[in-house]
C-alpha positions as CSV (number, residue, x, y, z in Angstrom):
1,X,106.7,95.2,76.2
2,X,105.1,92.1,75.8
3,X,104.8,90.1,79.1
4,X,103.6,86.9,77.8
5,X,105.9,84.4,79.4
6,X,109.4,85.5,80.5
7,X,112.1,84.0,78.2
8,X,115.3,83.4,78.4
9,X,116.6,86.6,77.6
10,X,118.6,88.7,80.8
11,X,118.6,92.4,80.8
12,X,122.2,93.9,81.4
13,X,121.8,97.5,83.2
14,X,125.1,98.6,83.5
15,X,127.5,101.9,82.6
16,X,130.9,100.0,82.8
17,X,131.8,98.6,79.3
18,X,133.9,95.7,80.5
19,X,131.5,94.5,82.9
20,X,128.2,94.3,80.3
21,X,131.0,92.9,77.9
22,X,132.0,90.3,80.9
23,X,128.4,89.4,81.9
24,X,127.3,89.1,78.0
25,X,129.9,86.4,77.6
26,X,129.3,84.4,80.2
27,X,125.3,84.4,80.2
28,X,125.6,83.5,76.6
29,X,127.6,80.8,77.3
30,X,125.2,79.5,79.5
31,X,122.4,79.6,76.6
32,X,120.5,83.3,77.5
33,X,119.9,85.9,75.1
34,X,121.6,89.0,76.4
35,X,120.3,92.7,76.0
36,X,122.6,95.7,77.2
37,X,121.9,99.1,78.7
38,X,124.6,101.9,79.7
39,X,121.8,103.3,82.0
40,X,118.4,102.9,83.3
41,X,116.9,105.3,80.5
42,X,118.5,103.2,77.7
43,X,117.0,99.9,79.9
44,X,113.4,101.5,80.0
45,X,114.1,102.1,75.9
46,X,114.9,98.5,75.7
47,X,112.2,97.0,77.5
48,X,109.7,99.1,75.5
49,X,111.2,97.9,72.1
50,X,112.0,94.1,72.8
51,X,108.7,91.4,72.1
52,X,109.0,89.8,75.7
53,X,109.9,90.9,78.9
54,X,113.3,89.5,79.9
55,X,113.5,86.7,82.8
56,X,116.1,88.6,84.8
57,X,117.3,92.1,85.2
58,X,120.7,92.6,86.6
59,X,121.2,96.4,87.9
60,X,124.0,98.5,88.7
61,X,122.7,101.4,91.3
62,X,125.4,104.2,90.1
63,X,125.2,104.8,86.9
64,X,124.7,108.5,84.5
65,X,121.3,109.9,83.0
66,X,119.4,107.6,84.9
67,X,120.6,105.6,88.2
68,X,119.4,102.1,89.7
69,X,117.2,104.0,92.1
70,X,115.8,106.1,89.2
71,X,115.1,102.9,87.0
72,X,113.6,100.9,90.0
73,X,110.6,103.7,90.9
74,X,110.0,103.9,87.1
75,X,109.8,99.7,86.3
76,X,107.9,99.2,89.2
77,X,105.5,101.8,88.7
78,X,104.6,100.2,85.4
79,X,101.8,97.8,84.8
80,X,103.9,95.5,83.0
81,X,107.2,95.9,85.2
82,X,106.3,94.8,88.5
83,X,106.8,91.1,88.0
84,X,110.2,91.4,86.5
85,X,113.0,89.7,88.8
86,X,115.9,92.8,88.7
87,X,119.4,91.6,91.0
88,X,120.8,94.8,92.0
89,X,124.8,94.6,91.5
90,X,126.4,97.0,93.1
91,X,130.0,97.7,95.1
92,X,128.3,100.0,97.1
93,X,125.6,98.6,99.3
94,X,125.2,98.3,103.0
95,X,123.4,96.2,104.8
96,X,120.7,99.0,104.8
97,X,120.7,99.8,101.3
98,X,120.3,96.0,100.9
99,X,117.1,95.7,103.2
100,X,115.9,99.0,101.4
101,X,116.0,97.7,98.2
102,X,114.2,93.9,99.2
103,X,111.4,96.1,100.7
104,X,110.7,98.8,98.6
105,X,111.5,97.0,95.4
106,X,111.6,93.1,95.6
107,X,115.3,92.8,94.8
108,X,117.7,90.5,95.2
109,X,120.8,92.5,95.9
110,X,124.7,91.4,95.4
111,X,128.2,93.3,96.3
112,X,130.7,93.4,93.4
113,X,132.8,91.7,92.7
114,X,129.8,88.8,92.7
115,X,130.3,85.3,92.9
116,X,129.8,83.5,89.4
117,X,128.1,80.9,91.3
118,X,125.5,83.3,92.9
119,X,124.8,84.8,89.6
120,X,124.1,81.8,87.5
121,X,122.2,80.3,90.7
122,X,120.0,83.3,90.1
123,X,119.3,83.4,86.5
124,X,119.1,79.5,85.8
125,X,116.1,80.0,88.6
126,X,114.5,83.0,86.7
127,X,115.0,80.7,83.9
128,X,113.7,77.7,85.4
129,X,111.1,78.8,88.4
130,X,110.7,75.0,89.2
131,X,114.5,74.7,89.4
132,X,116.3,74.8,92.9
133,X,117.7,78.2,93.9
134,X,120.7,77.0,95.4
135,X,121.6,81.1,96.3
136,X,118.7,81.1,99.0
């Protein structure tokens, strides 16, 4: 994976095809280049095959083959993966899990269903780090 300047790409790692397609449409309308992966293993392959790192990874936790936790362990252990912002989107997060994700992996956490404004705010702040992030 090339880690030069992150571009406008977002990698969506989600096993539900309907959710992937909805997110793809949302972010493409905002001008992002959207890449899709059905699980963590697929996402690692996508990262290896792409010419530049994405500016954001949106990650589900509960997936077959390689879940979000396993993906984060591998991603954060890679020399080229520690800098990529990750936002976890999951219906199964409580305050303890959210704190763990933030502390162990530096992730933002949004509970599904996530607000469109929150998603777009996070994506815009990753695309343009100098822009104000209204999501906190």
